[in-house]
C-alpha positions in Angstrom: 89.1 110.0 120.9 92.0 111.6 119.5 93.6 109.6 116.6 96.8 109.9 114.8 97.1 107.8 111.8 98.7 107.0 108.4 95.9 105.8 106.2 94.8 105.6 102.9 90.8 105.4 102.6 89.1 103.0 100.4 87.8 106.0 98.4 91.4 106.7 97.2 92.7 103.8 96.1 93.9 105.4 92.9 97.4 104.3 91.8 100.2 106.4 92.5 103.2 106.2 90.1 105.3 108.9 90.5 107.4 109.7 93.6 109.5 112.9 94.2 111.9 112.9 97.2 111.1 115.4 99.9 113.1 115.7 103.1 111.4 118.3 105.8 114.3 119.9 107.3 111.8 122.1 109.6 108.7 121.7 111.1 105.7 122.0 108.6 103.6 124.8 108.2 99.5 124.0 108.6 98.4 126.5 105.9 100.8 124.8 103.5 101.1 121.2 104.3 97.7 120.3 105.7 94.1 120.9 104.7 91.3 120.8 107.0 88.7 117.9 105.6 85.5 118.1 108.0 84.3 120.1 110.8 83.3 123.3 109.6 84.9 126.1 112.2 85.7 123.1 114.7 89.2 123.0 113.4 91.2 126.3 113.3 94.7 126.9 112.1 96.7 129.4 114.4 99.7 131.2 115.0 100.8 131.4 111.5 100.3 128.0 110.6 102.1 126.8 113.6 99.3 125.6 115.5 96.1 123.4 114.9 93.2 122.9 117.0 90.3 120.8 116.6 87.1 120.8 118.6 84.3 118.4 119.7 80.6 119.2 120.5 77.4 117.2 120.5 76.9 118.0 116.5 80.5 117.1 115.3 84.1 116.6 115.6 86.2 117.8 113.0 89.6 116.5 111.1 92.6 117.2 108.7 94.8 115.5 106.3 98.4 115.9 105.1 98.3 117.8 101.7 100.7 115.3 100.2 100.9 111.3 100.3 103.9 109.6 101.3 105.5 106.1 100.7 107.7 105.5 104.0 109.1 108.0 106.0 109.4 109.5 109.8 106.1 111.4 111.0 106.2 113.4 114.0 103.5 115.5 115.6 103.2 117.3 119.0 99.7 116.6 120.7 98.1 118.1 123.8 95.1 115.9 124.4 91.6 117.0 125.6 91.8 117.8 129.5 89.4 116.8 132.4 86.7 114.3 131.4 87.5 113.2 127.9 85.3 109.9 128.3 83.9 109.1 124.4 86.5 111.4 122.9 88.6 109.7 120.2 91.9 111.7 118.6 93.7 109.7 116.0 96.7 110.5 113.7 99.2 108.6 111.5 100.2 107.7 107.2 93.3 97.0 99.3 93.1 99.3 102.9 96.5 100.0 104.2 96.5 102.1 108.0 98.9 102.7 110.5 97.1 103.8 113.6 97.8 106.1 116.5 94.6 106.5 118.7 93.9 108.1 122.0 91.0 107.0 124.0 89.5 109.5 126.4 88.4 108.7 129.9 86.4 109.7 133.0 88.3 112.3 135.0 90.9 110.7 137.1 91.2 108.1 134.6 94.4 107.6 132.2 93.8 107.8 128.4 94.6 104.7 126.4 96.9 104.8 123.5 95.7 102.6 121.1 98.0 101.4 118.1 97.2 99.1 115.3 98.5 98.0 111.7 96.1 97.5 108.6 97.3 96.0 105.3 95.7 94.9 102.7 92.4 95.1 104.5 93.5 93.0 107.0 93.9 94.4 110.8 93.3 93.0 114.0 96.7 93.7 115.4 95.9 95.9 118.3 98.2 96.8 121.1 97.3 99.1 124.0 98.8 101.3 126.7 98.8 103.7 129.3 101.2 106.9 129.3 103.7 107.8 132.1 102.5 111.2 131.8 99.5 113.5 132.0 99.2 114.0 128.2 96.8 116.9 128.8 98.9 119.1 130.6 101.7 119.8 127.9 102.7 119.0 124.5 104.4 115.4 123.7 105.4 114.0 120.6 103.9 111.0 119.0 106.0 109.7 116.0 105.5 106.6 113.4 108.8 105.4 111.6 107.6 103.5 108.5 110.3 101.8 106.1 109.9 98.4 104.1 111.3 96.2 107.2 109.4 97.6 110.2 107.2 100.0 111.6 107.9 101.9 114.8 105.6 103.6 117.2 107.5 106.1 119.6 106.1 108.2 122.4 108.7 111.4 123.0 111.4 109.4 121.0 110.8 106.2 123.6 109.7 103.1 121.3 106.5 101.7 122.6 105.9 98.9 119.9 107.4 97.8 117.0 105.7 95.6 113.9 107.9 94.0 111.4 107.7 93.1 107.9 106.5 89.5 108.0 105.5 88.8 104.3 107.8 85.8 104.5 105.5 84.0 106.5 102.4 85.3 104.7 101.3 88.4 107.1 100.8 91.3 104.4 102.5 94.6 105.2 101.5 98.2 104.1 104.6 98.9 101.7 103.1 99.3 98.3 100.6 102.1 98.7 101.4 105.8 99.4 99.4 107.2 102.2 98.3 110.2 103.6 98.5 111.6 107.4 95.2 112.1 108.9 94.4 113.7 112.3 90.6 113.6 113.9 88.6 114.3 117.0 85.4 112.7 117.1 82.8 111.1 119.4 83.2 107.3 119.8 81.5 106.9 123.3 79.5 103.9 122.0 82.8 102.0 122.2 86.0 104.2 123.1 85.8 104.5 127.0 85.6 101.3 128.9 83.9 99.6 126.4 81.3 102.4 126.0 79.9 102.2 129.3 81.0 105.5 130.2 79.6 108.1 127.7 80.7 111.8 126.8 79.7 114.4 129.3 78.6 117.2 126.9 78.1 119.8 129.7 82.0 120.0 129.2 81.8 120.7 125.7 83.4 121.8 123.5 86.5 119.2 123.7 89.6 120.7 122.4 93.1 119.0 121.0 95.8 120.9 119.9 98.3 119.8 117.4 101.8 121.5 116.6 105.3 120.7 115.1 104.2 118.7 112.4 107.4 117.1 111.0 107.8 114.7 108.0 110.7 113.1 106.6 109.9 111.0 103.7 109.1 110.5 100.0 106.2 112.7 98.8 104.2 111.6 96.3 103.9 114.0 93.2 104.3 114.0 89.5 107.9 114.4 88.5 111.0 112.2 89.5 111.1 108.9 91.3 112.6 108.1 94.5 114.8 105.2 93.3 117.2 103.6 95.4 120.5 104.9 93.4 119.4 108.7 93.6 122.0 110.9 95.4 119.2 112.9 97.1 119.5 113.1 100.9 116.2 111.5 101.6 118.0 108.2 100.3 120.5 108.4 103.7 117.7 109.3 106.1 117.9 107.2 109.1 114.3 106.2 108.8 114.8 104.1 105.8 116.6 101.1 107.6 115.7 102.5 111.6 115.8 99.7 114.1 116.2 99.7 117.8 119.5 99.6 119.2 120.4 98.3 122.8 119.0 101.5 124.5 116.0 101.2 122.6 115.1 97.8 122.9 115.7 98.5 126.8 113.0 101.1 126.7 110.6 99.1 124.7 110.9 96.4 127.7 110.2 98.9 130.1 107.4 100.4 128.5 105.8 97.0 127.6 106.2 95.7 130.9 105.0 98.9 132.9 102.3 100.3 130.7 101.0 97.8 128.1 97.5 97.1 129.0 96.7 94.7 125.8 98.5 92.9 123.5 96.8 90.9 120.6 99.4 88.2 120.7 98.7 87.5 124.0 94.9 87.0 123.7 94.3 83.3 123.7 90.7 83.7 124.5 90.3 85.7 121.3 92.6 83.7 119.4 91.5 80.3 120.5 93.0 78.1 117.7 96.5 79.7 118.3 97.8 83.4 118.0 98.7 84.6 114.7 102.2 83.7 113.3 104.1 86.8 113.6 103.7 86.9 117.4 106.0 84.0 117.7 108.7 86.6 116.4 110.8 88.9 118.1 109.0 91.9 119.5 112.2 94.1 118.6 
């Protein structure tokens, strides 16, 4: 699976008090802005820091994370997913246990990838939506984005919104807004569940499986020791569109199109799973 997720693992629950405003005006350099966290030589930074590849074989996958932590922002990454028979591979990326997930579940040859999205706040998740894509994500790079502000989280593919998750704290639903998070990306074996519920296993004769990442762009408040990202600051970060971004009319129409044609699972429609009634946020607008 390929996974793009903004998350903060439980082993890193140290308080982050100081914030320094940082706006990326250009694409990040993987040498400067990311660090490889596992996988030995299966993670490689190439082209002077402009490209990063992760590979998966039967022994291990690989992963990397952003060097900084962020509190809200817009996070863009271009990915080219594992081609051919990618069954069992999971690629992910993204920023108690808070997590915003973009995961890509591999499949057998000829079948589409599944894009899996989820949001965790204070350890509470189970808010999955899944999609197929309207293109082949293995033949070229495509941009996958997360916009995260205090009001909502927007998931986008090539700048087309596929999902909006609103802050519904007013009705008792936790929302990730208090803990800074890192961006994590990994490629790992999940053939016990990822492809058709684990029925299709990875074909290791096709290994290594390789996913490629480039054009990592961050507009956010990066955690550091120094100054604060106060609302009265004159720094340009406080006028960034992501801070209040919502869908306009065109964005709502694109979201309707994606969800009508390409959504394959929505927890809000799973009445068998939620036999006592769907979660309360499901009764609110999807826009």
